[in-house]
A tleap script that builds the chain and sets N, CA, C and O, in Angstrom:
source leaprc.protein.ff14SB
mol = sequence {
  NPHE GLY SER ARG ILE ALA ASP GLU LEU ARG
  GLU LEU ALA GLY VAL LEU VAL GLY GLU HIE
  ARG HIE ASP ASP GLN GLU HIE ASP VAL LEU
  LEU GLU ALA SER GLN VAL ILE TYR TRP LEU
  LEU LEU LYS SER LEU ARG ASN GLY VAL THR
  TRP MET ALA LEU ARG PRO ASP ARG ALA LEU
  ALA THR VAL ASP THR LYS LEU PRO ALA ALA
  THR VAL ALA ARG LEU LEU ARG ALA GLU ALA
  ASP HIE TRP SER GLU SER GLY ARG ASP ASP
  LEU ASP ILE ALA ALA VAL ALA HIE ALA THR
  LEU SER LEU VAL ALA GLN ALA CYS VAL ASN
  ALA GLY ILE GLU PRO LEU ALA ALA VAL HIE
  PHE ASP LEU ALA GLU LEU GLU SER ARG PRO
  TYR LEU ALA PRO TYR PHE GLY HIE GLU THR
  CPRO
}
set mol.1.N position { 130.437 72.308 91.192 }
set mol.1.CA position { 130.358 71.563 89.946 }
set mol.1.C position { 129.655 70.215 90.126 }
set mol.1.O position { 128.976 69.737 89.217 }
set mol.2.N position { 129.819 69.618 91.284 }
set mol.2.CA position { 129.232 68.302 91.511 }
set mol.2.C position { 127.732 68.275 91.331 }
set mol.2.O position { 127.190 67.336 90.748 }
set mol.3.N position { 127.047 69.307 91.830 }
set mol.3.CA position { 125.589 69.318 91.700 }
set mol.3.C position { 125.161 69.523 90.251 }
set mol.3.O position { 124.147 68.971 89.825 }
set mol.4.N position { 125.918 70.309 89.490 }
set mol.4.CA position { 125.599 70.487 88.064 }
set mol.4.C position { 125.806 69.197 87.293 }
set mol.4.O position { 124.987 68.828 86.451 }
set mol.5.N position { 126.909 68.508 87.585 }
set mol.5.CA position { 127.183 67.223 86.941 }
set mol.5.C position { 126.045 66.254 87.263 }
set mol.5.O position { 125.540 65.559 86.380 }
set mol.6.N position { 125.650 66.215 88.532 }
set mol.6.CA position { 124.569 65.324 88.958 }
set mol.6.C position { 123.266 65.644 88.233 }
set mol.6.O position { 122.577 64.739 87.763 }
set mol.7.N position { 122.929 66.925 88.142 }
set mol.7.CA position { 121.691 67.320 87.462 }
set mol.7.C position { 121.690 66.871 86.005 }
set mol.7.O position { 120.700 66.327 85.515 }
set mol.8.N position { 122.805 67.101 85.318 }
set mol.8.CA position { 122.877 66.730 83.902 }
set mol.8.C position { 122.861 65.214 83.715 }
set mol.8.O position { 122.278 64.719 82.750 }
set mol.9.N position { 123.491 64.475 84.622 }
set mol.9.CA position { 123.436 63.014 84.551 }
set mol.9.C position { 122.005 62.516 84.710 }
set mol.9.O position { 121.581 61.598 84.008 }
set mol.10.N position { 121.265 63.117 85.628 }
set mol.10.CA position { 119.867 62.714 85.829 }
set mol.10.C position { 119.024 63.036 84.594 }
set mol.10.O position { 118.148 62.258 84.216 }
set mol.11.N position { 119.289 64.176 83.971 }
set mol.11.CA position { 118.551 64.521 82.758 }
set mol.11.C position { 118.885 63.549 81.625 }
set mol.11.O position { 117.998 63.138 80.877 }
set mol.12.N position { 120.152 63.186 81.500 }
set mol.12.CA position { 120.553 62.215 80.481 }
set mol.12.C position { 119.869 60.870 80.729 }
set mol.12.O position { 119.393 60.233 79.790 }
set mol.13.N position { 119.821 60.448 81.970 }
set mol.13.CA position { 119.110 59.208 82.317 }
set mol.13.C position { 117.640 59.316 81.935 }
set mol.13.O position { 117.062 58.372 81.396 }
set mol.14.N position { 117.043 60.458 82.212 }
set mol.14.CA position { 115.642 60.677 81.871 }
set mol.14.C position { 115.383 60.617 80.381 }
set mol.14.O position { 114.343 60.120 79.949 }
set mol.15.N position { 116.316 61.116 79.595 }
set mol.15.CA position { 116.170 61.034 78.135 }
set mol.15.C position { 116.169 59.582 77.685 }
set mol.15.O position { 115.377 59.196 76.826 }
set mol.16.N position { 117.049 58.780 78.258 }
set mol.16.CA position { 117.139 57.368 77.852 }
set mol.16.C position { 115.849 56.595 78.102 }
set mol.16.O position { 115.482 55.719 77.319 }
set mol.17.N position { 115.169 56.921 79.189 }
set mol.17.CA position { 113.948 56.171 79.522 }
set mol.17.C position { 112.663 56.934 79.185 }
set mol.17.O position { 111.570 56.522 79.575 }
set mol.18.N position { 112.802 58.045 78.460 }
set mol.18.CA position { 111.631 58.780 77.989 }
set mol.18.C position { 110.965 59.687 78.991 }
set mol.18.O position { 109.811 60.069 78.797 }
set mol.19.N position { 111.652 60.046 80.059 }
set mol.19.CA position { 111.065 60.912 81.092 }
set mol.19.C position { 111.486 62.375 80.961 }
set mol.19.O position { 110.927 63.240 81.636 }
set mol.20.N position { 112.456 62.657 80.110 }
set mol.20.CA position { 112.978 64.030 79.978 }
set mol.20.C position { 113.113 64.334 78.487 }
set mol.20.O position { 113.840 63.647 77.769 }
set mol.21.N position { 112.412 65.357 78.031 }
set mol.21.CA position { 112.430 65.691 76.607 }
set mol.21.C position { 112.520 67.191 76.378 }
set mol.21.O position { 111.919 67.992 77.094 }
set mol.22.N position { 113.294 67.545 75.353 }
set mol.22.CA position { 113.315 68.908 74.814 }
set mol.22.C position { 112.870 68.860 73.359 }
set mol.22.O position { 112.080 69.686 72.901 }
set mol.23.N position { 113.401 67.871 72.646 }
set mol.23.CA position { 113.199 67.724 71.199 }
set mol.23.C position { 113.045 66.230 70.936 }
set mol.23.O position { 112.301 65.553 71.645 }
set mol.24.N position { 113.732 65.713 69.940 }
set mol.24.CA position { 113.711 64.267 69.727 }
set mol.24.C position { 114.842 63.617 70.534 }
set mol.24.O position { 115.718 64.314 71.045 }
set mol.25.N position { 114.822 62.289 70.647 }
set mol.25.CA position { 115.777 61.603 71.509 }
set mol.25.C position { 117.227 61.864 71.096 }
set mol.25.O position { 118.079 62.101 71.951 }
set mol.26.N position { 117.511 61.822 69.801 }
set mol.26.CA position { 118.899 62.034 69.374 }
set mol.26.C position { 119.411 63.400 69.817 }
set mol.26.O position { 120.492 63.510 70.395 }
set mol.27.N position { 118.631 64.431 69.543 }
set mol.27.CA position { 119.027 65.783 69.947 }
set mol.27.C position { 119.193 65.870 71.463 }
set mol.27.O position { 120.158 66.455 71.957 }
set mol.28.N position { 118.256 65.291 72.188 }
set mol.28.CA position { 118.286 65.383 73.645 }
set mol.28.C position { 119.473 64.641 74.246 }
set mol.28.O position { 120.088 65.120 75.198 }
set mol.29.N position { 119.798 63.472 73.692 }
set mol.29.CA position { 120.976 62.747 74.178 }
set mol.29.C position { 122.230 63.573 73.901 }
set mol.29.O position { 123.092 63.702 74.770 }
set mol.30.N position { 122.334 64.130 72.698 }
set mol.30.CA position { 123.499 64.954 72.372 }
set mol.30.C position { 123.595 66.162 73.295 }
set mol.30.O position { 124.677 66.500 73.774 }
set mol.31.N position { 122.468 66.806 73.540 }
set mol.31.CA position { 122.443 67.982 74.411 }
set mol.31.C position { 122.874 67.629 75.829 }
set mol.31.O position { 123.788 68.247 76.375 }
set mol.32.N position { 122.226 66.650 76.418 }
set mol.32.CA position { 122.526 66.304 77.819 }
set mol.32.C position { 123.919 65.700 77.969 }
set mol.32.O position { 124.620 65.997 78.937 }
set mol.33.N position { 124.325 64.862 77.030 }
set mol.33.CA position { 125.671 64.286 77.092 }
set mol.33.C position { 126.724 65.378 76.985 }
set mol.33.O position { 127.712 65.360 77.719 }
set mol.34.N position { 126.522 66.329 76.079 }
set mol.34.CA position { 127.503 67.412 75.926 }
set mol.34.C position { 127.565 68.270 77.191 }
set mol.34.O position { 128.633 68.768 77.547 }
set mol.35.N position { 126.439 68.446 77.866 }
set mol.35.CA position { 126.447 69.237 79.099 }
set mol.35.C position { 127.165 68.505 80.228 }
set mol.35.O position { 127.888 69.128 81.005 }
set mol.36.N position { 126.976 67.198 80.327 }
set mol.36.CA position { 127.726 66.431 81.331 }
set mol.36.C position { 129.217 66.555 81.049 }
set mol.36.O position { 130.010 66.819 81.953 }
set mol.37.N position { 129.592 66.363 79.787 }
set mol.37.CA position { 131.009 66.450 79.407 }
set mol.37.C position { 131.572 67.829 79.761 }
set mol.37.O position { 132.668 67.928 80.312 }
set mol.38.N position { 130.837 68.878 79.450 }
set mol.38.CA position { 131.267 70.247 79.743 }
set mol.38.C position { 131.573 70.415 81.235 }
set mol.38.O position { 132.648 70.886 81.604 }
set mol.39.N position { 130.624 70.028 82.082 }
set mol.39.CA position { 130.812 70.222 83.523 }
set mol.39.C position { 131.904 69.317 84.086 }
set mol.39.O position { 132.629 69.709 85.001 }
set mol.40.N position { 132.020 68.107 83.540 }
set mol.40.CA position { 133.106 67.214 83.983 }
set mol.40.C position { 134.473 67.795 83.632 }
set mol.40.O position { 135.410 67.731 84.428 }
set mol.41.N position { 134.574 68.355 82.441 }
set mol.41.CA position { 135.856 68.940 82.047 }
set mol.41.C position { 136.182 70.174 82.881 }
set mol.41.O position { 137.338 70.384 83.250 }
set mol.42.N position { 135.182 70.984 83.181 }
set mol.42.CA position { 135.431 72.136 84.057 }
set mol.42.C position { 135.891 71.686 85.441 }
set mol.42.O position { 136.835 72.248 85.998 }
set mol.43.N position { 135.232 70.684 85.989 }
set mol.43.CA position { 135.627 70.147 87.297 }
set mol.43.C position { 137.055 69.615 87.240 }
set mol.43.O position { 137.848 69.845 88.153 }
set mol.44.N position { 137.375 68.907 86.168 }
set mol.44.CA position { 138.719 68.353 86.018 }
set mol.44.C position { 139.763 69.451 85.908 }
set mol.44.O position { 140.805 69.396 86.562 }
set mol.45.N position { 139.482 70.449 85.079 }
set mol.45.CA position { 140.427 71.561 84.934 }
set mol.45.C position { 140.627 72.301 86.249 }
set mol.45.O position { 141.749 72.653 86.612 }
set mol.46.N position { 139.539 72.530 86.950 }
set mol.46.CA position { 139.619 73.226 88.241 }
set mol.46.C position { 140.488 72.465 89.239 }
set mol.46.O position { 141.128 73.062 90.104 }
set mol.47.N position { 140.501 71.145 89.107 }
set mol.47.CA position { 141.287 70.317 90.015 }
set mol.47.C position { 142.659 69.959 89.456 }
set mol.47.O position { 143.348 69.096 90.001 }
set mol.48.N position { 143.057 70.617 88.371 }
set mol.48.CA position { 144.393 70.410 87.821 }
set mol.48.C position { 144.599 69.086 87.110 }
set mol.48.O position { 145.735 68.641 86.944 }
set mol.49.N position { 143.522 68.456 86.692 }
set mol.49.CA position { 143.624 67.175 85.994 }
set mol.49.C position { 144.094 67.425 84.566 }
set mol.49.O position { 143.526 68.257 83.858 }
set mol.50.N position { 145.114 66.718 84.151 }
set mol.50.CA position { 145.638 66.860 82.791 }
set mol.50.C position { 144.896 65.933 81.832 }
set mol.50.O position { 144.188 65.012 82.242 }
set mol.51.N position { 145.082 66.207 80.543 }
set mol.51.CA position { 144.499 65.343 79.508 }
set mol.51.C position { 144.960 63.900 79.701 }
set mol.51.O position { 144.156 62.971 79.633 }
set mol.52.N position { 146.245 63.722 79.939 }
set mol.52.CA position { 146.798 62.376 80.072 }
set mol.52.C position { 146.267 61.658 81.307 }
set mol.52.O position { 146.146 60.433 81.302 }
set mol.53.N position { 145.953 62.388 82.347 }
set mol.53.CA position { 145.384 61.757 83.543 }
set mol.53.C position { 143.921 61.388 83.318 }
set mol.53.O position { 143.455 60.356 83.802 }
set mol.54.N position { 143.209 62.222 82.593 }
set mol.54.CA position { 141.777 61.991 82.361 }
set mol.54.C position { 141.524 61.045 81.186 }
set mol.54.O position { 140.678 60.155 81.276 }
set mol.55.N position { 142.242 61.232 80.104 }
set mol.55.CA position { 142.078 60.472 78.862 }
set mol.55.C position { 140.603 60.360 78.452 }
set mol.55.O position { 140.056 59.260 78.374 }
set mol.56.N position { 139.963 61.518 78.190 }
set mol.56.CA position { 138.558 61.477 77.784 }
set mol.56.C position { 138.342 60.698 76.493 }
set mol.56.O position { 137.272 60.126 76.286 }
set mol.57.N position { 139.349 60.673 75.625 }
set mol.57.CA position { 139.215 59.910 74.385 }
set mol.57.C position { 139.014 58.422 74.674 }
set mol.57.O position { 138.201 57.760 74.028 }
set mol.58.N position { 139.749 57.915 75.631 }
set mol.58.CA position { 139.597 56.504 76.011 }
set mol.58.C position { 138.286 56.260 76.759 }
set mol.58.O position { 137.627 55.239 76.566 }
set mol.59.N position { 137.925 57.207 77.607 }
set mol.59.CA position { 136.678 57.059 78.358 }
set mol.59.C position { 135.481 56.992 77.413 }
set mol.59.O position { 134.570 56.188 77.609 }
set mol.60.N position { 135.490 57.841 76.390 }
set mol.60.CA position { 134.364 57.873 75.462 }
set mol.60.C position { 134.338 56.658 74.528 }
set mol.60.O position { 133.345 56.418 73.841 }
set mol.61.N position { 135.423 55.904 74.509 }
set mol.61.CA position { 135.487 54.699 73.673 }
set mol.61.C position { 135.183 53.433 74.465 }
set mol.61.O position { 135.202 52.337 73.906 }
set mol.62.N position { 134.904 53.570 75.761 }
set mol.62.CA position { 134.672 52.409 76.625 }
set mol.62.C position { 133.181 52.176 76.790 }
set mol.62.O position { 132.530 52.822 77.611 }
set mol.63.N position { 132.647 51.254 76.008 }
set mol.63.CA position { 131.212 50.979 76.058 }
set mol.63.C position { 130.942 49.480 75.923 }
set mol.63.O position { 131.788 48.706 75.474 }
set mol.64.N position { 129.750 49.111 76.325 }
set mol.64.CA position { 129.259 47.749 76.169 }
set mol.64.C position { 127.978 47.842 75.342 }
set mol.64.O position { 126.994 48.432 75.788 }
set mol.65.N position { 127.985 47.279 74.175 }
set mol.65.CA position { 126.843 47.421 73.265 }
set mol.65.C position { 125.620 46.620 73.701 }
set mol.65.O position { 124.569 46.713 73.067 }
set mol.66.N position { 125.736 45.842 74.764 }
set mol.66.CA position { 124.624 44.977 75.156 }
set mol.66.C position { 123.878 45.424 76.417 }
set mol.66.O position { 122.945 44.745 76.846 }
set mol.67.N position { 124.262 46.532 77.006 }
set mol.67.CA position { 123.558 46.999 78.203 }
set mol.67.C position { 122.222 47.632 77.818 }
set mol.67.O position { 122.179 48.478 76.925 }
set mol.68.N position { 121.145 47.242 78.470 }
set mol.68.CA position { 119.848 47.864 78.171 }
set mol.68.C position { 119.794 49.312 78.680 }
set mol.68.O position { 120.469 49.679 79.642 }
set mol.69.N position { 118.976 50.112 78.006 }
set mol.69.CA position { 118.860 51.534 78.354 }
set mol.69.C position { 118.439 51.729 79.808 }
set mol.69.O position { 118.927 52.645 80.470 }
set mol.70.N position { 117.546 50.887 80.312 }
set mol.70.CA position { 117.095 51.033 81.705 }
set mol.70.C position { 118.251 50.823 82.673 }
set mol.70.O position { 118.323 51.496 83.702 }
set mol.71.N position { 119.142 49.915 82.365 }
set mol.71.CA position { 120.315 49.677 83.214 }
set mol.71.C position { 121.247 50.874 83.174 }
set mol.71.O position { 121.756 51.313 84.205 }
set mol.72.N position { 121.463 51.394 81.985 }
set mol.72.CA position { 122.334 52.568 81.849 }
set mol.72.C position { 121.730 53.753 82.592 }
set mol.72.O position { 122.456 54.507 83.241 }
set mol.73.N position { 120.424 53.928 82.507 }
set mol.73.CA position { 119.768 55.021 83.232 }
set mol.73.C position { 119.962 54.865 84.734 }
set mol.73.O position { 120.226 55.847 85.429 }
set mol.74.N position { 119.834 53.633 85.245 }
set mol.74.CA position { 120.065 53.405 86.682 }
set mol.74.C position { 121.509 53.728 87.054 }
set mol.74.O position { 121.757 54.331 88.098 }
set mol.75.N position { 122.450 53.338 86.222 }
set mol.75.CA position { 123.865 53.643 86.487 }
set mol.75.C position { 124.126 55.147 86.464 }
set mol.75.O position { 124.873 55.663 87.295 }
set mol.76.N position { 123.514 55.847 85.515 }
set mol.76.CA position { 123.663 57.303 85.445 }
set mol.76.C position { 123.105 57.970 86.696 }
set mol.76.O position { 123.708 58.899 87.234 }
set mol.77.N position { 121.952 57.495 87.156 }
set mol.77.CA position { 121.341 58.074 88.362 }
set mol.77.C position { 122.177 57.778 89.607 }
set mol.77.O position { 122.305 58.631 90.486 }
set mol.78.N position { 122.741 56.580 89.684 }
set mol.78.CA position { 123.615 56.247 90.817 }
set mol.78.C position { 124.862 57.130 90.787 }
set mol.78.O position { 125.325 57.593 91.829 }
set mol.79.N position { 125.396 57.357 89.606 }
set mol.79.CA position { 126.563 58.225 89.469 }
set mol.79.C position { 126.203 59.656 89.855 }
set mol.79.O position { 126.998 60.355 90.484 }
set mol.80.N position { 125.003 60.086 89.478 }
set mol.80.CA position { 124.532 61.421 89.865 }
set mol.80.C position { 124.466 61.546 91.381 }
set mol.80.O position { 124.855 62.570 91.942 }
set mol.81.N position { 123.975 60.505 92.042 }
set mol.81.CA position { 123.917 60.529 93.506 }
set mol.81.C position { 125.307 60.677 94.106 }
set mol.81.O position { 125.486 61.399 95.087 }
set mol.82.N position { 126.282 60.005 93.531 }
set mol.82.CA position { 127.663 60.121 94.028 }
set mol.82.C position { 128.209 61.533 93.840 }
set mol.82.O position { 128.878 62.068 94.725 }
set mol.83.N position { 127.922 62.136 92.682 }
set mol.83.CA position { 128.386 63.501 92.442 }
set mol.83.C position { 127.685 64.502 93.354 }
set mol.83.O position { 128.242 65.558 93.654 }
set mol.84.N position { 126.477 64.186 93.795 }
set mol.84.CA position { 125.728 65.080 94.689 }
set mol.84.C position { 126.268 65.069 96.109 }
set mol.84.O position { 126.086 66.030 96.857 }
set mol.85.N position { 126.925 63.993 96.476 }
set mol.85.CA position { 127.434 63.871 97.835 }
set mol.85.C position { 128.561 64.862 98.096 }
set mol.85.O position { 129.367 65.148 97.210 }
set mol.86.N position { 128.611 65.374 99.297 }
set mol.86.CA position { 129.718 66.248 99.664 }
set mol.86.C position { 130.967 65.396 99.871 }
set mol.86.O position { 130.881 64.192 100.111 }
set mol.87.N position { 132.102 66.028 99.776 }
set mol.87.CA position { 133.352 65.331 100.010 }
set mol.87.C position { 133.961 64.701 98.774 }
set mol.87.O position { 134.939 63.963 98.885 }
set mol.88.N position { 133.409 64.971 97.594 }
set mol.88.CA position { 133.955 64.396 96.368 }
set mol.88.C position { 135.322 64.982 96.026 }
set mol.88.O position { 136.072 64.381 95.257 }
set mol.89.N position { 135.653 66.132 96.580 }
set mol.89.CA position { 136.916 66.778 96.236 }
set mol.89.C position { 138.135 66.004 96.705 }
set mol.89.O position { 139.224 66.212 96.169 }
set mol.90.N position { 137.995 65.117 97.686 }
set mol.90.CA position { 139.162 64.381 98.138 }
set mol.90.C position { 139.324 63.054 97.397 }
set mol.90.O position { 140.186 62.249 97.748 }
set mol.91.N position { 138.506 62.825 96.384 }
set mol.91.CA position { 138.646 61.637 95.560 }
set mol.91.C position { 139.609 61.901 94.410 }
set mol.91.O position { 139.996 63.045 94.170 }
set mol.92.N position { 139.988 60.864 93.713 }
set mol.92.CA position { 140.796 60.998 92.506 }
set mol.92.C position { 139.866 61.471 91.392 }
set mol.92.O position { 139.219 60.662 90.726 }
set mol.93.N position { 139.805 62.776 91.199 }
set mol.93.CA position { 138.863 63.361 90.252 }
set mol.93.C position { 139.091 62.819 88.845 }
set mol.93.O position { 138.129 62.599 88.109 }
set mol.94.N position { 140.343 62.600 88.462 }
set mol.94.CA position { 140.613 62.068 87.122 }
set mol.94.C position { 139.940 60.712 86.937 }
set mol.94.O position { 139.310 60.467 85.909 }
set mol.95.N position { 140.067 59.846 87.910 }
set mol.95.CA position { 139.475 58.500 87.807 }
set mol.95.C position { 137.952 58.565 87.828 }
set mol.95.O position { 137.288 57.875 87.054 }
set mol.96.N position { 137.402 59.386 88.705 }
set mol.96.CA position { 135.949 59.492 88.821 }
set mol.96.C position { 135.369 60.118 87.551 }
set mol.96.O position { 134.361 59.643 87.029 }
set mol.97.N position { 135.999 61.171 87.058 }
set mol.97.CA position { 135.515 61.823 85.833 }
set mol.97.C position { 135.632 60.876 84.638 }
set mol.97.O position { 134.749 60.847 83.781 }
set mol.98.N position { 136.707 60.112 84.580 }
set mol.98.CA position { 136.887 59.133 83.504 }
set mol.98.C position { 135.735 58.117 83.509 }
set mol.98.O position { 135.165 57.808 82.463 }
set mol.99.N position { 135.410 57.613 84.680 }
set mol.99.CA position { 134.316 56.641 84.802 }
set mol.99.C position { 132.980 57.266 84.397 }
set mol.99.O position { 132.165 56.619 83.740 }
set mol.100.N position { 132.759 58.512 84.786 }
set mol.100.CA position { 131.514 59.193 84.428 }
set mol.100.C position { 131.445 59.420 82.926 }
set mol.100.O position { 130.387 59.251 82.318 }
set mol.101.N position { 132.559 59.801 82.328 }
set mol.101.CA position { 132.595 59.968 80.869 }
set mol.101.C position { 132.260 58.657 80.160 }
set mol.101.O position { 131.589 58.657 79.128 }
set mol.102.N position { 132.721 57.562 80.708 }
set mol.102.CA position { 132.399 56.255 80.120 }
set mol.102.C position { 130.902 55.983 80.173 }
set mol.102.O position { 130.340 55.418 79.235 }
set mol.103.N position { 130.251 56.382 81.265 }
set mol.103.CA position { 128.794 56.225 81.355 }
set mol.103.C position { 128.072 57.107 80.340 }
set mol.103.O position { 127.059 56.704 79.767 }
set mol.104.N position { 128.592 58.298 80.124 }
set mol.104.CA position { 128.014 59.190 79.113 }
set mol.104.C position { 128.127 58.536 77.737 }
set mol.104.O position { 127.177 58.547 76.955 }
set mol.105.N position { 129.290 57.973 77.453 }
set mol.105.CA position { 129.482 57.279 76.179 }
set mol.105.C position { 128.495 56.125 76.053 }
set mol.105.O position { 127.933 55.894 74.983 }
set mol.106.N position { 128.291 55.407 77.146 }
set mol.106.CA position { 127.350 54.284 77.145 }
set mol.106.C position { 125.940 54.768 76.823 }
set mol.106.O position { 125.215 54.123 76.066 }
set mol.107.N position { 125.556 55.892 77.393 }
set mol.107.CA position { 124.231 56.450 77.113 }
set mol.107.C position { 124.094 56.793 75.636 }
set mol.107.O position { 123.055 56.536 75.028 }
set mol.108.N position { 125.131 57.367 75.067 }
set mol.108.CA position { 125.100 57.705 73.641 }
set mol.108.C position { 124.927 56.447 72.795 }
set mol.108.O position { 124.078 56.405 71.905 }
set mol.109.N position { 125.722 55.437 73.070 }
set mol.109.CA position { 125.658 54.193 72.305 }
set mol.109.C position { 124.276 53.550 72.431 }
set mol.109.O position { 123.750 53.013 71.456 }
set mol.110.N position { 123.693 53.604 73.618 }
set mol.110.CA position { 122.355 53.037 73.805 }
set mol.110.C position { 121.310 53.747 72.944 }
set mol.110.O position { 120.308 53.155 72.544 }
set mol.111.N position { 121.563 55.019 72.671 }
set mol.111.CA position { 120.636 55.791 71.838 }
set mol.111.C position { 121.013 55.723 70.357 }
set mol.111.O position { 120.397 56.391 69.527 }
set mol.112.N position { 122.023 54.916 70.028 }
set mol.112.CA position { 122.441 54.772 68.635 }
set mol.112.C position { 123.281 55.925 68.127 }
set mol.112.O position { 123.302 56.209 66.929 }
set mol.113.N position { 123.971 56.587 69.039 }
set mol.113.CA position { 124.763 57.772 68.698 }
set mol.113.C position { 126.231 57.513 69.019 }
set mol.113.O position { 126.559 56.959 70.069 }
set mol.114.N position { 127.092 57.912 68.123 }
set mol.114.CA position { 128.529 57.828 68.361 }
set mol.114.C position { 128.875 58.808 69.487 }
set mol.114.O position { 128.500 59.978 69.404 }
set mol.115.N position { 129.581 58.365 70.541 }
set mol.115.CA position { 129.887 59.252 71.670 }
set mol.115.C position { 130.595 60.552 71.284 }
set mol.115.O position { 130.328 61.595 71.880 }
set mol.116.N position { 131.482 60.505 70.306 }
set mol.116.CA position { 132.158 61.741 69.900 }
set mol.116.C position { 131.195 62.760 69.290 }
set mol.116.O position { 131.516 63.946 69.214 }
set mol.117.N position { 130.027 62.310 68.860 }
set mol.117.CA position { 129.030 63.239 68.330 }
set mol.117.C position { 128.615 64.257 69.388 }
set mol.117.O position { 128.275 65.391 69.051 }
set mol.118.N position { 128.637 63.869 70.657 }
set mol.118.CA position { 128.303 64.813 71.739 }
set mol.118.C position { 129.351 65.918 71.830 }
set mol.118.O position { 129.020 67.074 72.092 }
set mol.119.N position { 130.592 65.567 71.616 }
set mol.119.CA position { 131.672 66.567 71.622 }
set mol.119.C position { 131.500 67.504 70.432 }
set mol.119.O position { 131.607 68.721 70.580 }
set mol.120.N position { 131.234 66.944 69.256 }
set mol.120.CA position { 131.032 67.764 68.053 }
set mol.120.C position { 129.805 68.661 68.200 }
set mol.120.O position { 129.813 69.805 67.746 }
set mol.121.N position { 128.758 68.147 68.828 }
set mol.121.CA position { 127.551 68.931 69.085 }
set mol.121.C position { 127.885 70.155 69.923 }
set mol.121.O position { 127.463 71.267 69.605 }
set mol.122.N position { 128.646 69.948 71.001 }
set mol.122.CA position { 129.003 71.047 71.887 }
set mol.122.C position { 129.909 72.054 71.178 }
set mol.122.O position { 129.734 73.263 71.329 }
set mol.123.N position { 130.863 71.561 70.417 }
set mol.123.CA position { 131.745 72.477 69.678 }
set mol.123.C position { 130.956 73.323 68.683 }
set mol.123.O position { 131.225 74.515 68.536 }
set mol.124.N position { 129.990 72.723 68.003 }
set mol.124.CA position { 129.162 73.478 67.063 }
set mol.124.C position { 128.353 74.546 67.793 }
set mol.124.O position { 128.203 75.665 67.303 }
set mol.125.N position { 127.833 74.192 68.966 }
set mol.125.CA position { 127.089 75.168 69.772 }
set mol.125.C position { 128.001 76.333 70.178 }
set mol.125.O position { 127.619 77.499 70.070 }
set mol.126.N position { 129.186 76.009 70.638 }
set mol.126.CA position { 130.130 77.051 71.051 }
set mol.126.C position { 130.557 77.911 69.862 }
set mol.126.O position { 130.657 79.133 69.975 }
set mol.127.N position { 130.804 77.273 68.737 }
set mol.127.CA position { 131.241 78.007 67.546 }
set mol.127.C position { 130.169 78.964 67.045 }
set mol.127.O position { 130.491 79.962 66.401 }
set mol.128.N position { 128.916 78.683 67.325 }
set mol.128.CA position { 127.828 79.548 66.871 }
set mol.128.C position { 127.705 80.826 67.698 }
set mol.128.O position { 126.980 81.744 67.312 }
set mol.129.N position { 128.393 80.893 68.810 }
set mol.129.CA position { 128.320 82.074 69.672 }
set mol.129.C position { 129.258 83.171 69.149 }
set mol.129.O position { 130.464 82.945 69.050 }
set mol.130.N position { 128.726 84.351 68.814 }
set mol.130.CA position { 129.574 85.420 68.269 }
set mol.130.C position { 130.728 85.819 69.193 }
set mol.130.O position { 131.816 86.143 68.717 }
set mol.131.N position { 130.502 85.796 70.495 }
set mol.131.CA position { 131.544 86.209 71.424 }
set mol.131.C position { 132.692 85.202 71.501 }
set mol.131.O position { 133.752 85.517 72.041 }
set mol.132.N position { 132.495 84.011 70.974 }
set mol.132.CA position { 133.568 83.011 70.948 }
set mol.132.C position { 134.219 82.899 69.566 }
set mol.132.O position { 135.134 82.097 69.379 }
set mol.133.N position { 133.761 83.687 68.610 }
set mol.133.CA position { 134.251 83.601 67.230 }
set mol.133.C position { 135.778 83.640 67.121 }
set mol.133.O position { 136.342 82.855 66.358 }
set mol.134.N position { 136.466 84.519 67.852 }
set mol.134.CA position { 137.925 84.548 67.721 }
set mol.134.C position { 138.615 83.232 68.110 }
set mol.134.O position { 139.683 82.911 67.590 }
set mol.135.N position { 138.005 82.480 69.020 }
set mol.135.CA position { 138.601 81.226 69.440 }
set mol.135.C position { 138.476 80.129 68.385 }
set mol.135.O position { 139.175 79.116 68.433 }
set mol.136.N position { 137.573 80.352 67.435 }
set mol.136.CA position { 137.384 79.392 66.358 }
set mol.136.C position { 137.946 79.907 65.043 }
set mol.136.O position { 137.687 79.338 63.982 }
set mol.137.N position { 138.719 80.989 65.120 }
set mol.137.CA position { 139.367 81.532 63.917 }
set mol.137.C position { 138.435 82.325 63.026 }
set mol.137.O position { 138.714 82.519 61.843 }
set mol.138.N position { 137.324 82.788 63.591 }
set mol.138.CA position { 136.367 83.601 62.815 }
set mol.138.C position { 136.523 85.061 63.224 }
set mol.138.O position { 136.840 85.385 64.368 }
set mol.139.N position { 136.295 85.905 62.266 }
set mol.139.CA position { 136.289 87.343 62.553 }
set mol.139.C position { 134.980 87.718 63.220 }
set mol.139.O position { 133.933 87.159 62.892 }
set mol.140.N position { 135.026 88.648 64.143 }
set mol.140.CA position { 133.785 89.158 64.719 }
set mol.140.C position { 133.254 90.257 63.816 }
set mol.140.O position { 134.025 91.048 63.274 }
set mol.141.N position { 131.921 90.309 63.650 }
set mol.141.CA position { 131.330 91.315 62.752 }
set mol.141.C position { 131.515 92.726 63.244 }
set mol.141.O position { 131.070 93.670 62.591 }
savepdb mol mol.pdb
quit
């Protein structure tokens, strides 16, 4: 999971500074932020981290409105380097994931996007998948 988290963090950093594009910046920030969140949550679940230990709601609300995008991109890339390193499993995954989620929120705010929009973006993507329809209370065709 660490390498996937690192890859998505680097892509999110690239979106902030204009080096990584799929669509427009808003869409790309939502896409990359939601992917970081997805992999962080999988890593947390795999390591037995509870909601109360992780508190993603608080992490996504922790931002500084005055950080420049280039600074946030550097922080995201540094965080990606940390996730790429071996031996991350013996760290406090809840604390590390919480800090990474805060950086994701910071990236969203720098792009003028509410951090929870990344969560809603991912949920909408998941809900559109027919094989997941029962989990969203929809009948399968």
